[in-house]
C-alpha positions in Angstrom: -1.3 51.3 2.4 1.5 49.7 0.8 3.2 46.6 2.7 6.4 45.6 2.8 8.0 43.0 1.0 9.3 41.6 4.3 5.6 41.6 5.7 4.4 39.9 2.2 6.6 37.2 3.4 5.6 36.5 6.6 2.2 36.6 5.4 3.1 34.0 2.7 4.4 31.7 5.2 1.4 32.1 7.7 -0.9 30.8 4.6 1.4 28.3 3.7 0.8 26.8 7.6 -2.6 27.8 8.1 -5.4 25.1 9.4 -7.4 25.6 6.5 -5.5 24.6 3.8 -5.7 20.7 3.4 -3.1 18.5 4.4 -1.6 15.1 2.3 -3.5 12.2 3.9 -1.8 10.1 5.7 -0.7 6.8 3.5 -2.8 4.2 3.8 -1.5 0.0 4.1 -3.0 -2.5 2.2 -2.7 -6.3 2.5 -3.2 -7.9 -1.1 -4.2 -11.3 -0.9 -4.3 -13.5 -4.1 -4.1 -17.1 -3.2 -6.8 -19.7 -4.6 -8.3 -22.9 -4.3 -10.2 -23.7 -6.9 -10.0 -22.4 -10.7 -6.8 -19.9 -11.2 -7.1 -17.0 -12.5 -4.6 -16.1 -15.4 -4.9 -12.1 -14.5 -4.2 -12.5 -10.3 -0.7 -11.5 -10.7 -1.1 -8.8 -12.9 -4.0 -7.6 -10.6 -1.8 -7.2 -7.4 1.1 -5.9 -9.4 -1.4 -3.1 -10.9 -3.1 -2.6 -7.2 0.9 -2.0 -5.9 2.0 0.5 -8.7 -1.0 2.1 -8.2 -0.5 2.8 -4.8 3.0 4.0 -5.8 1.8 6.3 -8.3 -0.6 8.2 -6.4 1.5 7.8 -3.3 -1.8 7.0 -1.7 -0.9 3.8 -0.2 1.4 1.1 0.3 1.0 -2.5 -0.5 1.6 -6.3 1.0 1.6 -8.5 -1.2 1.1 -12.2 -0.1 -0.3 -15.7 -1.8 -1.5 -17.1 1.2 -3.6 -16.7 4.6 -0.9 -15.9 7.3 -0.9 -12.3 7.7 -5.2 -13.0 8.1 -4.3 -12.5 12.2 -4.3 -10.0 14.8 -1.5 -12.6 17.0 2.1 -11.8 16.5 3.7 -13.3 14.1 7.4 -14.3 13.9 10.2 -12.2 12.5 8.8 -9.0 10.7 5.8 -10.4 8.9 3.1 -8.0 9.7 -0.6 -8.8 10.9 -4.0 -7.4 10.3 -2.7 -4.4 12.8 -0.6 -3.3 10.3 -3.4 -2.7 7.8 -6.4 -0.3 6.9 -7.8 -2.8 4.4 -7.5 -6.2 2.5 -8.0 -6.9 -1.0 -8.8 -10.4 -2.0 -8.7 -11.9 -5.8 -9.0 -15.0 -4.2 -11.3 -18.0 -4.5 -11.9 -21.7 -2.6 -11.2 -22.2 1.6 -8.5 -20.4 2.3 -6.5 -22.0 5.2 -7.3 -19.9 8.0 -8.4 -21.1 11.5 -10.7 -20.3 13.4 -9.5 -17.5 15.2 -8.1 -16.1 12.2 -11.6 -15.8 10.8 -12.8 -14.2 14.2 -9.8 -11.6 13.6 -10.8 -11.4 10.1 -14.6 -10.2 10.3 -13.9 -8.1 13.3 -10.6 -6.3 11.5 -13.9 -5.1 9.8 -16.8 -5.0 11.6 -15.2 -3.8 14.9 -12.1 -2.0 14.2 -14.1 0.3 11.0 -11.0 -1.3 8.7 -11.7 -1.6 5.1 -12.6 -4.7 2.4 -12.1 -4.9 -1.5 -13.3 -8.2 -3.0 -12.3 -8.9 -6.5 -14.6 -11.3 -9.0 -13.9 -14.7 -7.2 -13.8 -13.5 -4.0 -17.2 -14.4 -4.0 -16.0 -17.8 -4.7 -14.0 -17.8 -1.5 -15.2 -19.8 1.8 -18.8 -20.4 0.3 -19.5 -22.4 3.5 -18.7 -19.8 5.7 -21.9 -18.0 6.3 -20.4 -15.0 8.0 -18.2 -14.1 5.5 -21.0 -14.2 2.7 -22.9 -11.8 4.9 -19.5 -9.7 5.3 -18.9 -9.8 0.8 -22.7 -9.4 0.3 -23.2 -12.5 -1.8 -22.0 -15.8 -3.4 -21.0 -16.6 -6.9 -24.0 -18.9 -8.2 -22.9 -19.5 -11.8 -21.7 -17.4 -14.9 -24.6 -18.2 -17.0 -23.1 -16.1 -20.1 -19.3 -16.7 -19.9 -16.9 -13.8 -20.8 -19.1 -11.6 -22.8 -19.5 -8.5 -24.2 -21.6 -7.3 -20.7 -23.9 -4.2 -21.1 -23.8 -2.6 -18.0 -25.3 0.3 -16.4 -23.7 2.3 -13.8 -26.6 3.0 -11.0 -24.5 5.3 -9.0 -22.8 7.6 -10.9 -22.4 9.6 -7.8 -20.2 7.0 -6.1 -16.2 7.3 -6.3 -15.1 5.5 -9.3 -17.7 5.6 -11.0 -18.2 9.4 -12.4 -15.5 8.1 -15.4 -17.5 5.4 -16.9 -20.3 6.3 -19.3 -24.0 5.7 -17.5 -23.9 2.6 -19.9 -21.3 0.4 -21.5 -19.6 -2.8 -22.8 -17.5 -4.3 -21.3 -15.8 -8.0 -22.2 -15.6 -9.1 -18.7 -17.1 -12.8 -17.2 -19.8 -11.4 -15.3 -21.0 -13.5 -11.7 -24.7 -14.1 -11.2 -25.2 -13.8 -7.2 -27.0 -15.8 -4.6 -27.5 -14.8 -0.7 -27.5 -11.3 -2.4 -30.2 -9.2 -1.7 -30.4 -4.9 -2.9 -31.7 -3.8 0.4 -28.6 -4.9 2.0 -25.9 -3.4 -0.3 -25.5 0.2 -2.5 -25.6 -1.3 -6.3 -23.2 0.8 -8.0 -22.8 -1.2 -11.5 -25.8 -4.0 -12.8 -26.1 -5.6 -15.9 -28.8 -4.2 -18.2 -31.3 -7.2 -18.5 -33.2 -5.7 -21.3 -29.7 -6.5 -23.5 -29.3 -10.3 -22.0 -30.2 -13.6 -22.6 -31.9 -14.3 -19.0 -33.6 -17.5 -20.5 -30.8 -19.7 -20.2 -31.3 -22.6 -17.7 -28.2 -21.0 -15.6 -29.9 -18.4 -15.1 -31.4 -18.6 -11.1 -32.6 -15.4 -10.3 -36.0 -14.1 -11.5 -35.7 -10.7 -10.1 -33.6 -9.9 -12.7 -31.0 -8.2 -10.5 -27.9 -9.1 -12.0 -24.8 -6.5 -9.8 -22.0 -6.0 -11.1 -20.3 -3.8 -8.6 -22.2 -3.0 -5.0 -20.4 -1.3 -1.7 -21.8 -1.2 1.7 -21.1 -1.1 5.7 -20.7 -4.2 7.8 -20.8 -2.5 11.2 -18.3 0.2 11.5 -16.1 -1.5 8.2 -16.4 -0.7 4.7 -16.4 -3.2 2.1 -16.5 -2.7 -1.7 -17.1 -5.7 -4.1 -17.1 -6.1 -8.2 -17.5 -9.1 -10.6 -15.4 -7.4 -13.2 -11.3 -8.3 -13.5 -11.6 -12.0 -14.7 -9.4 -10.8 -17.4 -6.6 -9.6 -17.5 -6.8 -6.7 -20.0 -9.2 -4.8 -18.0 -6.7 -4.2 -15.3 -5.1 -2.0 -17.6 -7.9 0.2 -18.9 -7.8 3.4 -17.1 -11.3 3.6 -16.3 -11.2 0.0 -14.4 -7.9 0.9 -12.5 -9.7 4.7 -11.5 -12.1 2.3 -10.5 -10.4 0.6 -8.1 -8.3 3.5 -7.1 -11.0 5.4 -5.5 -12.8 1.6 -4.3 -9.6 1.6 -2.0 -10.1 5.1 -1.1 -13.5 5.0 -0.1 -12.8 1.6 1.9 -9.9 3.1 3.6 -11.7 6.6 5.0 -9.9 9.0 2.4 -13.0 9.5 0.9 -16.8 9.1 1.8 -20.1 8.4 -0.1 -24.1 6.9 0.7 -24.1 3.3 0.9 -27.8 3.8 1.8 -29.1 0.1 -0.2 -31.8 1.2 -3.2 -34.4 -0.9 -4.9 -34.0 -2.0 -8.3 -34.9 0.8 -10.3 -38.6 0.6 -12.1 -38.8 -0.9 -15.6 -35.4 -3.2 -15.0 
């Protein structure tokens, strides 16, 4: 049976609007904070610019860049300033004690825990609010020295199925500054990358962990919210690497709910 051309056009048009076809995801809004009270990382400005550019290029998110903590509140701000109610995730490349009062801190944690929003912490985000235990609980650990300084870090991808891990080899070397962590336990996070303990000096006086568990990147649920942290990002050059940029894109997609992934904690693989 022949189908008239007009009928074919109608079928094509109806198909284009059928419920089964995937729609373009609604653009997300990211608050990017780059403020350091202490050591200043030279890569912060480039990192923030890169996040903004990646959002524009992918069309997935808009970025609001701040070098202060004013927007970390649910209180209405003066003029046209945005607050946490305007964002889907907060991105921290920070350090030290940011200027936040008790209400701001409460609003910030509830933004993630109760509102189900996202948090991405980069490198020195683990040296932020070290005297605020609830922040450490949220992010999953605190900085405890970088025993090897900036070095050719031997990294193992522990969870290649997690978004943003597929483009990395199973094991690889990346020059960066890797933090050792305290108040960190893998029974509370899903480790995505770790150092290859067999390839590093674990006898240094600054190595405090005896379990040989040196996590590099992890993800976790915090209440209803999604938290992602990586110790990588110290070196500005790494922000220009396609593999690293892909990792950041996928971290933002996951924390904002565009994608999903298993965050069930897992023990350190045997023999490590």
